[in-house]
Every structure is written in C-alpha cells, then in structure tokens.
C-alpha positions as CSV (number, residue, x, y, z in Angstrom):
1,M,-13.8,15.6,3.8
2,K,-15.8,14.8,0.7
3,K,-12.8,13.7,-1.3
4,K,-11.9,11.2,1.4
5,E,-15.4,9.9,1.4
6,K,-15.4,9.4,-2.4
7,K,-12.1,7.6,-2.2
8,I,-13.4,5.3,0.5
9,K,-16.6,4.6,-1.6
10,E,-14.5,3.9,-4.7
11,S,-12.2,1.5,-2.8
12,K,-15.2,-0.3,-1.4
13,K,-16.6,-0.8,-4.9
14,Q,-13.3,-2.2,-6.2
15,L,-13.2,-4.5,-3.1
16,D,-16.7,-5.7,-3.8
17,K,-15.9,-6.4,-7.4
18,G,-12.8,-8.3,-6.3
19,Q,-14.7,-10.4,-3.8
20,I,-17.3,-11.2,-6.4
21,F,-14.6,-12.3,-8.9
22,V,-13.0,-14.5,-6.2
23,K,-16.3,-16.1,-5.4
24,I,-17.0,-16.8,-9.1
25,M,-13.6,-18.3,-9.6
26,A,-13.9,-20.5,-6.5
27,G,-17.3,-21.7,-7.8
28,V,-15.8,-22.6,-11.2
29,L,-12.9,-24.4,-9.6
30,A,-15.2,-26.3,-7.3
31,V,-17.4,-27.4,-10.3
32,L,-14.2,-28.5,-12.1
33,M,-13.1,-30.6,-9.1
34,V,-16.5,-32.3,-8.7
35,A,-16.7,-32.9,-12.5
36,G,-13.2,-34.4,-12.5
37,T,-14.0,-36.7,-9.6
38,G,-17.2,-37.8,-11.2
39,I,-15.6,-38.5,-14.6
40,T,-12.8,-40.4,-12.8
41,L,-15.4,-42.5,-10.9
42,V,-17.3,-43.3,-14.1
43,Y,-14.1,-44.3,-15.9
44,A,-13.0,-46.5,-13.0
45,L,-16.4,-48.3,-13.0
46,M,-16.4,-48.8,-16.7
47,A,-12.8,-50.3,-16.8
C-alpha cells in the first residue's frame, strides 16, 4: 500500500511541475503577443 501511495505522490509532483511549466510558457507567449501587437501599432503610427 505504501509503494502505491508514494507513486501517486510522485506523479502528482511531476504533474504540478508540468502545470507550472505550461503556465509560465503561456505567460511568456502572451507577453510576446502583446509586445508584438504594441510594436506593430507604434510602427504603423510612425509610418
């Protein structure tokens, strides 16, 4: 029983790390999209 509990806990830790990584990557991509849109707007207003 204890071995199964350890495996479940380890898999939850790996899942949490994966979810954190996905959230960080989503945040980075969102920042890049907003920055790209802003730069494009500035360039369009200058031209």
